Backbone bond lengths (Angstrom), bond angles and torsions (degrees), N, CA, C in turn:
res aa  C-N    CA-C-N  psi(-1)  N-CA   C-N-CA  omega(-1)  CA-C   N-CA-C  phi
1 M - - - 1.458 - - 1.522 111.20 -
2 K 1.339 115.50 -42.02 1.447 120.20 178.99 1.524 110.12 -66.41
3 F 1.339 116.36 -39.62 1.478 120.85 -179.95 1.506 110.04 -63.05
4 S 1.338 119.05 -43.06 1.449 122.60 179.82 1.526 110.48 -64.31
5 A 1.313 115.82 -38.69 1.448 120.80 -179.20 1.526 109.96 -65.37
6 F 1.346 115.14 -38.25 1.481 119.71 179.44 1.514 110.41 -63.65
7 I 1.357 116.73 -43.62 1.457 120.23 179.88 1.522 109.80 -62.24
8 F 1.327 116.65 -41.71 1.478 120.63 -179.43 1.538 109.74 -62.18
9 V 1.299 118.12 -43.05 1.466 121.84 -179.35 1.536 109.72 -62.14
10 V 1.317 117.35 -44.59 1.452 120.98 -179.65 1.525 111.02 -62.46
11 L 1.341 115.34 -49.57 1.471 119.41 -178.83 1.512 111.51 -62.78
12 F 1.317 116.43 -40.98 1.452 120.63 179.27 1.528 110.93 -61.79
13 S 1.328 115.41 -41.48 1.474 120.38 -178.80 1.514 110.35 -66.25
14 I 1.346 118.08 -42.15 1.462 121.73 -178.24 1.542 109.91 -65.63
15 I 1.338 115.25 -46.57 1.465 120.24 -177.73 1.517 110.24 -62.11
16 N 1.314 116.58 -37.77 1.466 120.14 -177.58 1.514 113.12 -96.67
17 N 1.348 115.55 13.23 1.472 121.25 176.36 1.541 112.09 58.26
18 A 1.325 115.74 31.85 1.473 119.54 177.74 1.533 108.56 -93.16
19 P 1.350 117.26 151.18 1.449 120.73 -178.51 1.530 112.92 -67.18
20 V 1.326 115.69 138.76 1.454 121.57 174.30 1.505 106.49 -121.17
21 Y 1.309 117.87 132.06 1.446 118.75 178.75 1.498 112.00 -135.11
22 S 1.339 114.39 159.22 1.469 121.56 175.52 1.509 107.95 -122.60
23 Q 1.339 114.39 164.53 1.455 119.04 179.80 1.524 108.87 -113.36
24 A 1.338 116.69 122.98 1.443 121.78 179.73 1.513 111.53 -74.47
25 S 1.352 115.93 171.66 1.452 120.74 -174.34 1.534 113.00 -61.97
26 E 1.293 117.69 -28.96 1.461 121.09 -179.52 1.523 112.15 -94.71
27 G 1.303 117.66 10.73 1.432 121.14 176.09 1.514 115.41 89.16
28 V 1.323 118.29 11.57 1.457 120.40 179.09 1.536 109.81 -84.78
29 E 1.300 115.86 120.28 1.461 119.29 177.63 1.512 110.13 -83.10
30 A 1.308 116.83 130.82 1.473 121.31 -178.02 1.510 110.10 -137.56
31 Y 1.308 118.02 141.44 1.454 123.04 -179.29 1.522 109.78 -84.29
32 N 1.349 113.86 135.48 1.466 120.58 175.27 1.523 111.62 -87.59
33 V 1.311 116.01 -26.24 1.471 120.94 -179.68 1.530 107.90 -122.20
34 V 1.340 116.18 121.75 1.451 120.63 -179.71 1.528 108.77 -133.65
35 D 1.321 116.11 165.96 1.450 119.68 179.44 1.545 110.76 -76.37
36 K 1.345 115.05 -33.43 1.460 120.06 -179.18 1.516 109.05 -138.93
37 L 1.312 117.04 122.57 1.454 121.84 -177.64 1.533 111.60 -72.64
38 P 1.306 117.20 153.48 1.477 120.64 175.75 1.524 110.19 -60.92
39 Q 1.327 115.95 152.06 1.462 121.79 177.98 1.503 110.38 -133.00
40 L 1.322 115.45 138.39 1.465 121.92 176.08 1.504 109.15 -99.40
41 K 1.314 116.70 126.78 1.451 120.95 -177.33 1.534 111.12 -57.17
42 G 1.330 116.06 127.79 1.452 122.03 178.07 1.521 113.77 90.50
43 A 1.341 117.49 -9.15 1.449 120.57 -175.79 1.529 112.78 -87.19
44 G 1.327 117.70 -17.87 1.448 120.35 -178.64 1.523 110.71 69.13
45 N 1.347 115.19 -151.62 1.456 120.43 -178.33 1.504 114.10 -91.03
46 D 1.340 117.79 -10.24 1.464 120.41 -178.38 1.525 109.32 -113.37
47 L 1.326 116.73 86.77 1.460 122.49 -177.13 1.522 111.84 -64.18
48 S 1.332 117.13 -38.19 1.479 120.40 179.15 1.507 111.07 -61.17
49 K 1.316 116.25 -45.03 1.472 120.39 -179.68 1.529 110.98 -64.80
50 Y 1.312 116.85 -38.31 1.459 122.25 178.27 1.520 110.54 -61.66
51 I 1.339 117.09 -48.17 1.470 121.55 -179.22 1.537 110.32 -60.74
52 K 1.323 116.32 -43.04 1.451 119.66 179.82 1.530 112.43 -61.31
53 K 1.322 117.86 -38.55 1.460 122.38 179.57 1.535 112.27 -63.67
54 Q 1.327 115.75 -25.63 1.454 118.81 -178.95 1.512 112.90 -82.81
55 I 1.326 116.73 -4.69 1.469 121.54 -176.74 1.510 111.04 -109.91
56 D 1.316 116.06 135.73 1.449 121.45 178.38 1.534 108.53 -85.55
57 Y 1.317 114.58 93.79 1.481 121.98 -179.64 1.511 107.06 -78.45
58 T 1.345 115.61 77.06 1.451 121.65 -168.51 1.515 114.24 -75.52
59 E 1.343 114.32 171.79 1.463 120.58 177.05 1.527 111.35 -61.86
60 A 1.338 116.72 -26.09 1.462 119.73 179.62 1.533 110.74 -59.66
61 Y 1.329 116.30 -38.00 1.459 120.32 176.34 1.516 110.20 -74.04
62 K 1.302 116.59 -43.83 1.480 120.87 -175.15 1.513 111.62 -64.61
63 L 1.319 116.74 -40.51 1.463 118.85 -179.01 1.526 111.78 -67.36
64 R 1.322 117.15 -21.59 1.465 121.68 176.49 1.519 111.65 -92.14
65 G 1.331 116.18 -0.36 1.478 120.10 176.74 1.498 113.22 74.08
66 V 1.338 118.27 27.68 1.453 121.78 -179.35 1.519 110.54 -78.45
67 E 1.318 118.26 113.68 1.441 123.26 177.67 1.515 110.55 -155.19
68 G 1.324 115.09 162.12 1.464 120.05 179.07 1.505 112.17 134.11
69 D 1.332 117.33 -172.20 1.453 123.98 -179.19 1.532 110.55 -100.69
70 I 1.304 117.03 126.90 1.453 122.64 172.70 1.509 106.41 -98.94
71 W 1.349 114.17 114.84 1.472 119.37 179.10 1.523 108.93 -94.54
72 V 1.311 116.58 122.32 1.472 121.68 -177.15 1.522 109.86 -128.56
73 S 1.304 115.60 139.95 1.462 120.82 178.20 1.533 108.73 -121.80
74 F 1.335 115.88 150.61 1.455 121.01 179.57 1.526 108.85 -164.90
75 I 1.301 114.86 167.61 1.451 121.27 179.89 1.523 108.91 -115.86
76 V 1.310 115.14 131.75 1.474 120.63 171.45 1.535 106.08 -102.79
77 T 1.314 116.33 116.81 1.463 120.78 -173.27 1.532 110.50 -75.78
78 A 1.309 114.79 170.10 1.471 120.67 179.32 1.520 111.45 -65.82
79 E 1.348 117.34 -16.20 1.448 122.20 176.68 1.529 113.13 -93.36
80 G 1.340 116.03 1.15 1.458 119.91 178.22 1.500 114.65 83.95
81 K 1.340 117.03 23.32 1.457 120.52 178.75 1.538 109.08 -108.25
82 V 1.342 115.50 156.20 1.454 121.02 -178.69 1.520 110.25 -102.49
83 T 1.304 116.28 134.49 1.458 120.77 177.55 1.522 110.54 -146.90
84 E 1.334 117.41 171.12 1.464 121.68 176.46 1.538 113.85 57.42
85 V 1.350 117.08 38.85 1.462 120.51 179.60 1.525 109.55 -73.80
86 E 1.323 116.42 127.87 1.467 120.63 -177.95 1.524 110.86 -145.07
87 V 1.319 116.14 132.86 1.453 121.85 173.59 1.520 108.14 -83.18
88 E 1.310 116.53 109.62 1.469 121.21 -179.49 1.508 112.24 -80.29
89 K 1.327 115.75 -33.38 1.473 121.36 178.00 1.528 107.85 -148.52
90 G 1.311 115.86 113.27 1.461 120.63 -177.65 1.528 112.55 -108.75
91 I 1.323 115.26 172.11 1.463 120.31 178.32 1.528 112.04 -125.26
92 D 1.321 116.77 -21.99 1.459 121.77 -178.81 1.537 107.24 -160.97
93 E 1.311 117.13 126.98 1.465 120.97 -173.12 1.524 112.17 -55.36
94 E 1.311 118.42 -43.67 1.447 122.09 -178.71 1.532 111.20 -68.69
95 L 1.319 116.70 -45.83 1.475 120.74 -179.45 1.523 110.60 -68.42
96 D 1.335 116.80 -37.70 1.479 120.60 176.24 1.526 109.75 -57.23
97 Q 1.336 115.58 -44.67 1.470 119.29 -177.72 1.515 111.89 -67.04
98 E 1.347 116.94 -32.00 1.469 119.69 177.59 1.536 110.62 -64.09
99 V 1.329 116.28 -38.83 1.451 120.71 177.79 1.533 109.63 -63.42
100 V 1.320 116.72 -45.79 1.449 121.38 177.56 1.535 111.60 -58.57
101 N 1.332 115.20 -44.30 1.462 119.55 -178.21 1.536 112.18 -62.44
102 V 1.350 116.41 -37.13 1.464 120.56 178.90 1.533 109.71 -65.06
103 I 1.303 116.79 -43.60 1.469 120.58 -179.97 1.517 111.14 -63.52
104 L 1.336 116.91 -42.20 1.448 120.98 -177.24 1.520 112.60 -72.95
105 S 1.339 116.02 -28.14 1.469 119.69 -175.19 1.535 112.31 -94.69
106 G 1.342 115.45 2.73 1.467 118.84 -177.26 1.528 112.50 -67.44
107 K 1.330 114.97 158.23 1.463 120.23 177.58 1.527 108.38 -64.45
108 K 1.330 114.74 168.26 1.460 119.36 -179.55 1.520 112.18 -58.20
109 W 1.303 114.90 137.62 1.447 121.34 -179.40 1.531 112.24 -88.14
110 K 1.315 113.66 155.25 1.456 119.70 165.74 1.522 104.66 -85.51
111 P 1.325 118.69 119.40 1.462 119.99 -174.91 1.527 113.06 -67.56
112 G 1.315 114.50 161.55 1.451 119.89 174.58 1.513 110.93 -70.36
113 K 1.301 116.37 160.00 1.474 120.37 -176.52 1.515 111.37 -133.53
114 I 1.317 114.55 144.54 1.450 122.40 165.85 1.515 105.10 -119.88
115 G 1.326 115.38 111.56 1.459 118.68 -169.31 1.528 108.70 66.92
116 R 1.312 117.73 -125.23 1.455 120.76 176.16 1.528 113.05 -103.68
117 K 1.310 115.41 6.19 1.452 120.51 -174.54 1.534 111.55 -96.34
118 N 1.344 116.20 129.44 1.451 121.69 174.79 1.512 109.23 -71.86
119 V 1.342 116.31 135.85 1.476 119.71 -177.72 1.531 110.43 -137.01
120 N 1.329 116.28 158.91 1.462 121.32 169.94 1.512 107.79 -67.40
121 T 1.343 116.72 131.34 1.470 120.54 -177.48 1.515 111.32 -125.81
122 Q 1.336 115.75 129.87 1.456 121.66 176.44 1.524 109.87 -82.40
123 M 1.349 117.81 123.78 1.452 122.36 179.42 1.546 109.40 -113.40
124 R 1.311 115.54 146.88 1.478 121.10 176.12 1.519 107.09 -148.11
125 I 1.341 115.61 116.67 1.474 118.82 -175.57 1.537 110.44 -138.03
126 P 1.346 116.15 154.88 1.466 120.92 172.25 1.532 110.77 -98.70
127 V 1.314 117.05 143.51 1.459 120.96 173.30 1.525 106.60 -119.63
128 R 1.322 117.06 113.90 1.470 120.18 -171.45 1.525 112.35 -96.66
129 F 1.350 114.67 133.75 1.434 122.33 173.88 1.516 107.41 -123.33
130 S 1.331 118.17 127.87 1.459 120.09 -174.93 1.531 110.57 -137.39
131 L 1.337 115.33 150.47 1.441 123.09 179.91 1.525 110.14 -100.83
132 T 1.316 116.66 155.49 1.434 120.56 170.63 1.542 107.70 -77.20
133 N 1.317 117.79 168.66 1.449 120.80 179.65 1.529 112.26 -58.99
134 S 1.342 116.77 -42.27 1.470 120.20 -178.66 1.511 110.46 -69.52
135 E 1.323 118.80 -37.90 1.460 121.21 177.85 1.526 111.25 -65.19
136 R 1.324 116.14 -38.45 1.467 120.88 179.38 1.516 110.28 -67.76
137 L 1.333 117.14 -42.27 1.452 121.07 179.44 1.519 111.29 -64.11
138 L 1.328 115.05 -43.40 1.487 119.39 179.91 1.530 110.38 -63.47
139 A 1.320 116.71 -41.43 1.469 119.90 -179.04 1.510 111.38 -63.71
140 E 1.337 115.88 -37.89 1.483 120.11 179.18 1.526 110.01 -64.77
141 K 1.323 116.16 -39.44 1.458 119.91 -178.16 1.528 112.06 -73.49
142 L 1.332 115.21 -28.86 1.474 119.87 -177.71 1.521 112.88 -85.61
143 E 1.315 117.29 -10.05 1.462 121.58 -173.21 1.519 111.73 -54.39
144 S 1.318 117.54 -47.13 1.453 120.29 -176.17 1.536 111.29 -68.32
145 I 1.353 117.02 -31.13 1.443 119.80 179.45 1.505 111.36 -71.86
146 Y 1.324 116.36 -45.08 1.458 120.72 -177.84 1.515 113.30 -70.32
147 E 1.322 117.44 -17.92 1.456 119.62 175.98 1.536 111.18 -63.26
148 S 1.331 114.62 -25.22 1.493 119.64 179.30 1.506 111.70 -84.61
149 G 1.336 117.90 -5.40 1.442 121.74 179.78 1.513 114.23 82.15
150 K 1.320 118.24 10.05 1.453 121.44 -178.17 1.531 111.21 -112.44
151 R 1.342 115.64 153.91 1.469 122.57 -178.42 1.527 109.01 -104.36
152 P 1.354 116.74 129.04 1.460 119.69 179.55 1.519 111.89 -75.62
153 L 1.298 116.10 171.06 1.469 122.81 175.11 1.528 107.43 -87.76
154 F 1.341 115.77 138.69 1.464 121.11 179.04 1.525 110.30 -106.90
155 V 1.318 115.47 134.26 1.473 121.01 178.47 1.531 107.59 -130.20
156 L 1.324 115.02 122.20 1.447 120.17 -179.82 1.536 109.03 -116.21
157 D 1.342 116.92 118.76 1.462 121.39 179.95 1.524 111.52 50.40
158 N 1.362 115.29 47.96 1.459 123.32 176.50 1.533 114.52 69.78
159 K 1.323 116.95 13.31 1.466 121.50 177.35 1.526 109.19 -117.91
160 I 1.355 115.80 129.32 1.452 119.95 178.36 1.518 109.52 -72.57
161 I 1.337 115.17 131.25 1.468 121.53 -179.33 1.533 108.96 -102.93
162 D 1.323 116.16 118.40 1.477 119.85 -179.20 1.522 112.67 -73.01
163 G 1.340 115.46 -38.93 1.474 118.94 179.55 1.521 110.46 -99.82
164 L 1.325 115.12 -162.08 1.459 119.97 176.09 1.515 109.02 -85.98
165 V 1.305 115.98 142.58 1.441 120.38 -177.46 1.511 110.24 -110.33
166 K 1.337 115.78 140.19 1.452 120.14 176.27 1.523 107.20 -114.14
167 I 1.316 116.26 121.96 1.462 121.19 179.46 1.517 107.75 -132.59
168 E 1.294 116.19 132.78 1.467 120.83 -176.37 1.528 109.57 -67.11
169 D 1.342 114.33 148.91 1.433 122.13 -176.62 1.564 112.14 -55.91
170 Y 1.318 115.93 -41.50 1.456 120.00 -177.40 1.526 112.49 -68.15
171 N 1.326 117.92 -15.50 1.462 121.80 -174.44 1.523 112.80 -97.04
172 V 1.331 118.32 0.58 1.447 120.70 -177.19 1.539 110.44 -89.84
173 E 1.317 115.18 121.75 1.459 121.47 175.95 1.535 111.15 -88.04
174 S 1.338 115.63 -45.99 1.449 120.61 -179.66 1.518 111.47 -161.32
175 I 1.333 115.70 157.10 1.467 122.46 175.81 1.523 107.35 -133.28
176 R 1.357 116.64 127.16 1.469 121.52 178.94 1.498 109.84 -124.88
177 I 1.312 117.29 145.19 1.464 123.47 175.69 1.537 107.91 -115.07
178 I 1.308 117.20 125.74 1.464 122.35 177.78 1.523 107.80 -121.64
179 K 1.335 116.02 132.11 1.465 120.20 -178.91 1.526 111.01 -125.04
180 G 1.347 115.80 172.33 1.442 121.88 172.01 1.503 115.85 69.23
181 E 1.346 116.28 -152.43 1.473 122.58 -173.59 1.545 111.39 -63.51
182 K 1.281 116.65 -32.37 1.461 119.64 -179.79 1.535 110.76 -62.87
183 A 1.347 116.43 -40.76 1.473 121.16 -179.72 1.519 109.22 -65.56
184 V 1.360 116.52 -43.07 1.480 120.97 -179.33 1.502 110.75 -66.20
185 T 1.331 117.64 -39.68 1.467 121.79 178.64 1.516 111.33 -61.73
186 M 1.326 115.96 -38.92 1.461 119.70 -177.42 1.531 113.30 -78.13
187 Y 1.351 116.69 -38.65 1.469 118.95 -170.29 1.548 114.00 -128.18
188 G 1.315 117.26 6.04 1.464 119.64 175.75 1.527 113.29 84.62
189 A 1.341 115.10 -170.40 1.457 122.11 -173.77 1.535 112.93 -60.76
190 R 1.311 117.04 -25.98 1.477 120.31 -178.43 1.527 110.98 -64.93
191 A 1.335 117.28 -16.30 1.458 121.11 -177.37 1.511 111.71 -99.80
192 E 1.323 118.81 17.41 1.464 121.82 -179.40 1.525 113.14 -59.72
193 S 1.345 115.56 -30.53 1.464 119.67 179.29 1.516 112.92 -93.07
194 G 1.331 114.67 12.35 1.453 119.71 -178.99 1.521 112.26 102.39
195 V 1.307 116.54 163.91 1.456 120.77 179.75 1.523 109.41 -134.92
196 V 1.318 116.24 137.56 1.453 123.62 177.75 1.546 107.32 -106.01
197 I 1.307 115.80 114.97 1.469 121.52 -177.06 1.546 108.26 -104.31
198 I 1.316 115.25 115.76 1.455 121.05 -179.86 1.530 108.77 -111.43
199 T 1.303 115.25 128.77 1.467 120.25 176.50 1.534 108.64 -114.89
200 S 1.337 115.38 126.76 1.480 119.09 -179.01 1.514 109.86 -95.51
201 K 1.312 114.42 162.69 1.465 120.70 177.85 1.541 109.52 -76.56
202 R 1.266 117.39 147.25 1.471 122.38 178.43 1.545 110.61 -67.70
203 G 1.303 115.75 143.21 1.450 120.42 173.37 1.501 115.21 90.13
204 T 1.375 116.65 -6.07 1.475 119.60 177.03 1.526 108.20 -129.99
205 P 1.318 117.02 91.13 1.471 121.50 -175.35 1.523 112.07 -57.41
206 P 1.338 118.28 140.22 1.472 121.24 177.74 1.520 112.44 -73.17
207 L 1.318 116.63 157.76 1.452 122.00 175.31 1.510 109.44 -99.90
208 Y 1.342 116.86 136.08 1.461 121.10 -179.32 1.504 110.41 -109.69
């Protein structure tokens, strides 16, 4: 009965353009419905995209197959400050924290408004990180190797790559994983943890 009453109050408030607010864990009251949402200088209209651009979504994440939506909530106060940042649904502890750090380190916000009055506003947004098909396939094949804590040898078009290689999805012809004695026989001691052999399509040079 109480739950139904709560839904009715929220719907009634939205329909009649009345303020609806929630109370955060530390006692900060913040409105869920405002006339004008808070804005971060330089972020434009797509805050999620802006946050993602500030994060180095490195090969270290991609090789582990880290992808998905990080849902984060926070309050922008009437003074334009950020508080109560919380990851509601994460995908990787390190990447989750990077999203939180970007939100906390952002420039001063323009606060949300009800009428002409600045108010505390509750925000909840997803930040999406996604892999290409080739990155996802490679991550799946590398999963068993990385469980041992070791990094395999990478070979692109018969050339050993000392660093990490970036190759566009459309340019991948095939990916093979070779382990054990066969890998060592082919590429020496450096291939003890396995070797990842990537073959690119002709006519589209890879990016390094």
